[in-house]
C-alpha positions as CSV (number, residue, x, y, z in Angstrom):
1,M,-0.1,0.2,0.2
2,P,1.5,3.1,-1.0
3,K,2.6,5.7,1.6
4,K,0.7,9.1,1.8
5,N,2.8,12.1,1.2
6,K,3.4,13.6,4.3
7,K,2.1,17.9,3.9
8,S,5.2,19.9,4.6
9,W,5.0,22.5,7.2
10,K,4.3,25.3,4.8
11,E,1.3,23.9,3.4
12,R,-0.4,23.3,6.9
13,Q,0.2,26.8,7.8
14,R,-1.3,27.7,4.2
15,E,-4.3,25.5,5.0
16,K,-4.8,27.1,8.6
17,Q,-4.5,30.5,6.8
18,I,-7.3,29.4,4.6
19,R,-9.6,28.1,7.3
20,R,-9.1,31.1,9.2
21,Q,-9.9,33.1,6.4
22,R,-12.9,31.6,5.7
23,A,-14.2,31.4,8.9
24,Q,-13.5,35.4,9.5
25,E,-15.6,35.9,6.0
26,A,-18.4,34.1,7.4
27,Y,-18.6,35.6,10.7
28,R,-18.3,39.2,8.6
29,I,-21.5,37.8,6.2
30,H,-23.3,36.8,9.4
31,K,-22.8,40.2,11.5
32,E,-24.0,42.1,8.2
33,R,-27.0,40.0,7.7
34,E,-27.9,40.6,11.6
35,A,-27.4,44.2,11.3
36,E,-29.9,44.3,8.6
37,R,-32.7,42.8,10.2
38,K,-32.0,45.2,13.2
39,P,-33.3,48.8,13.4
40,R,-30.2,51.3,13.2
41,Q,-29.5,52.8,16.7
42,W,-28.0,55.7,17.7
43,P,-24.7,55.4,20.0
44,K,-25.5,56.0,23.4
45,G,-23.3,59.0,23.4
46,K,-24.8,60.8,20.9
47,I,-28.0,60.1,22.1
48,V,-27.2,61.7,25.6
49,V,-25.8,64.7,23.7
50,G,-28.9,65.1,21.4
51,I,-31.2,65.1,24.7
52,C,-29.0,67.8,26.2
53,L,-29.3,69.7,23.3
54,V,-33.2,69.7,23.3
55,A,-33.1,70.7,26.8
56,L,-31.1,73.4,26.1
57,V,-33.1,74.9,23.5
58,L,-36.3,74.6,25.2
59,G,-34.7,76.2,28.3
60,A,-33.5,78.8,26.5
61,Y,-36.8,79.5,24.9
62,G,-38.7,79.5,28.0
63,A,-36.3,81.9,29.9
64,W,-36.9,84.2,26.8
65,Q,-40.7,83.7,27.4
66,Y,-40.5,84.5,30.9
67,Y,-38.4,87.6,30.2
68,I,-40.4,89.0,27.9
69,Q,-43.4,88.9,29.8
70,L,-42.0,90.4,32.8
71,P,-43.2,94.1,33.9
72,P,-41.0,96.7,32.4
73,A,-39.0,99.2,34.5
74,I,-40.8,102.1,35.7
75,G,-37.5,104.2,37.2
76,D,-35.4,102.7,40.2
77,G,-36.7,106.0,43.0
78,T,-33.5,107.5,42.7
79,N,-33.4,110.5,40.9
80,G,-30.3,112.2,43.0
81,K,-32.5,115.8,42.9
82,P,-34.8,117.0,45.1
83,P,-38.3,117.0,44.0
84,P,-39.8,119.9,42.3
85,T,-42.4,122.3,44.2
86,G,-45.6,123.9,43.1
87,S,-48.3,122.1,41.0
88,A,-48.4,118.6,40.5
89,P,-47.8,117.6,36.9
90,D,-51.5,117.3,35.2
91,F,-52.2,114.4,33.1
92,S,-55.4,112.7,31.3
93,L,-55.5,108.9,31.2
94,K,-58.3,106.4,29.6
95,D,-59.8,104.1,31.8
96,I,-59.8,100.6,30.4
97,D,-63.8,101.2,30.7
98,G,-63.2,103.8,27.7
99,T,-63.6,107.0,30.3
100,Q,-61.3,109.7,30.6
101,F,-60.0,110.6,33.9
102,S,-58.5,113.9,34.4
103,L,-56.4,114.5,37.2
104,R,-56.9,118.6,37.2
105,G,-60.7,117.4,37.0
106,H,-60.0,116.4,40.4
107,S,-58.5,119.3,42.3
108,G,-59.8,120.1,45.4
109,E,-59.7,116.7,46.5
110,V,-56.8,114.6,48.3
111,I,-55.6,111.9,45.1
112,A,-53.5,109.1,45.4
113,I,-51.6,108.4,42.4
114,H,-50.2,104.7,42.2
115,F,-47.7,103.6,39.2
116,M,-48.0,99.8,38.6
117,A,-45.8,98.1,35.7
118,V,-48.1,95.4,34.1
119,G,-46.3,92.0,32.2
120,C,-47.7,90.3,29.0
121,S,-50.3,88.3,30.7
122,G,-50.8,90.6,33.5
123,Q,-48.2,89.7,35.8
124,I,-47.3,92.2,38.5
125,Y,-44.6,92.5,41.2
126,P,-45.4,91.7,45.0
127,I,-45.4,95.6,46.0
128,N,-48.2,96.0,43.8
129,D,-50.0,93.2,44.9
130,Y,-49.8,94.8,48.5
131,Q,-50.5,98.3,47.3
132,L,-53.7,97.5,45.7
133,K,-54.8,95.8,48.5
134,Q,-54.3,99.1,50.8
135,L,-55.6,101.2,48.3
136,K,-58.9,99.0,48.2
137,I,-59.3,99.6,52.0
138,M,-58.5,103.4,51.4
139,C,-60.9,103.8,49.0
140,N,-63.7,101.5,50.5
141,N,-63.3,104.2,53.5
142,Y,-63.1,107.2,51.8
143,C,-63.5,107.6,48.2
144,S,-67.3,107.4,48.1
145,N,-68.0,109.7,51.3
146,K,-64.9,112.1,51.4
147,P,-63.0,114.0,48.6
148,V,-60.5,111.6,48.1
149,T,-60.1,109.6,44.7
150,A,-57.4,107.1,43.3
151,V,-56.0,106.7,40.1
152,T,-53.4,103.6,39.0
153,V,-51.3,104.4,36.2
154,A,-50.3,100.8,34.7
155,V,-47.2,101.0,32.7
156,A,-47.9,98.0,30.1
157,T,-45.4,97.4,26.9
158,C,-47.6,94.6,25.7
159,E,-50.6,94.7,23.2
160,N,-52.6,92.7,25.4
161,P,-51.7,93.0,29.5
162,D,-55.0,91.9,31.0
163,L,-55.8,94.9,32.8
164,A,-59.5,93.7,33.0
165,R,-58.4,90.9,35.2
166,I,-56.3,93.0,37.6
167,R,-59.3,94.8,38.3
168,T,-61.7,92.1,38.7
169,N,-59.1,90.1,40.5
170,Y,-58.4,93.4,43.2
171,G,-61.7,94.8,43.3
172,I,-60.5,98.0,41.6
173,T,-63.2,101.0,41.7
174,W,-60.9,103.4,41.0
175,A,-59.5,104.7,37.7
176,L,-57.1,102.3,35.8
177,G,-55.5,102.7,32.9
178,N,-52.3,102.1,30.9
179,D,-49.8,105.2,30.3
180,Y,-48.2,103.3,27.5
181,D,-51.3,103.0,25.2
182,D,-49.6,105.6,23.2
183,G,-46.3,104.3,22.8
184,I,-44.9,106.7,25.2
185,M,-44.8,106.8,29.0
186,D,-46.0,110.0,29.3
187,I,-47.0,109.9,32.8
188,V,-44.1,108.3,34.1
189,N,-42.1,110.5,32.5
190,A,-43.8,113.8,33.9
191,Y,-43.3,112.2,37.4
192,T,-39.7,110.8,37.2
193,A,-38.8,114.1,38.8
194,Y,-40.3,112.5,42.2
195,S,-37.9,109.3,41.9
196,I,-40.7,107.1,41.4
197,K,-40.2,103.7,40.8
198,D,-42.6,100.7,40.5
199,G,-45.5,100.6,43.5
200,T,-45.2,104.2,44.2
201,I,-48.3,106.1,45.6
202,V,-47.8,109.8,45.0
203,L,-50.3,112.1,47.3
204,I,-51.4,114.9,45.8
205,D,-53.2,117.3,48.4
206,K,-56.4,119.9,47.8
207,T,-54.5,122.7,46.6
208,F,-52.9,120.2,43.6
209,N,-49.6,119.9,45.2
210,V,-47.4,116.7,45.8
211,A,-47.7,116.1,49.5
212,K,-46.4,112.6,50.4
213,I,-44.2,110.1,48.0
214,Y,-44.2,106.4,48.8
215,T,-41.8,104.4,47.2
216,E,-42.1,101.2,49.5
217,T,-44.8,99.4,50.8
218,M,-47.3,101.2,52.8
219,T,-50.1,100.3,55.1
220,A,-53.6,101.2,54.5
221,D,-53.4,102.7,58.0
222,T,-50.4,104.8,57.1
223,L,-52.1,106.2,53.7
224,L,-55.5,106.8,56.0
225,S,-53.9,109.1,58.8
226,E,-51.7,110.8,56.2
227,I,-55.0,111.5,54.0
228,N,-57.0,112.5,57.4
229,Q,-54.2,115.2,57.6
230,L,-54.1,116.3,54.4
231,L,-58.4,116.8,54.3
232,G,-57.5,118.7,57.6
233,A,-59.7,116.3,59.8
């Protein structure tokens, strides 16, 4: 019986290499077919980055929306000069119900002028929440039975500041109008010399002079006491 030729070392290595290449090729084909059957997925790192970018954009948009709806600035209460003497600056203001309020028309009365910034959706700062409640107490006591009147000069730079809702929520029975309805803060500018700011209440006496300026929160009792003095009670 003839002997089989023994393969050389090189031949055996060559066969091993061919088998290894075939195995690698089979594995590659298997992985390609497996990938075709599965939906393509993003790497986890890219997913996290994408989520962070979306959150950042939404956060920036929310902050921008919040900022543009905030009440506008009304002075800072520090004019740096003594307030003018003499008659108070006269003005007229269109109430949100359409009637015209004239400051000079209430000459001979004690008048409380309240300055209030209003945001795009009717937002007001806490100082005005407090001042409106104190003015409500004052007006309930005096506005209908004494020569006392009040007017809230709102500054709302947005198209729909919802002043009617503020009137309803606080039970405002006195004049309420927007100084910015013509695109100019005429009244605020006229009273800037008195170092007003958001929430300021200015008292005008019966001789039409500025008698008192409150730039901080003020209780109804303090306001009523001052008005009594101005009335000569």
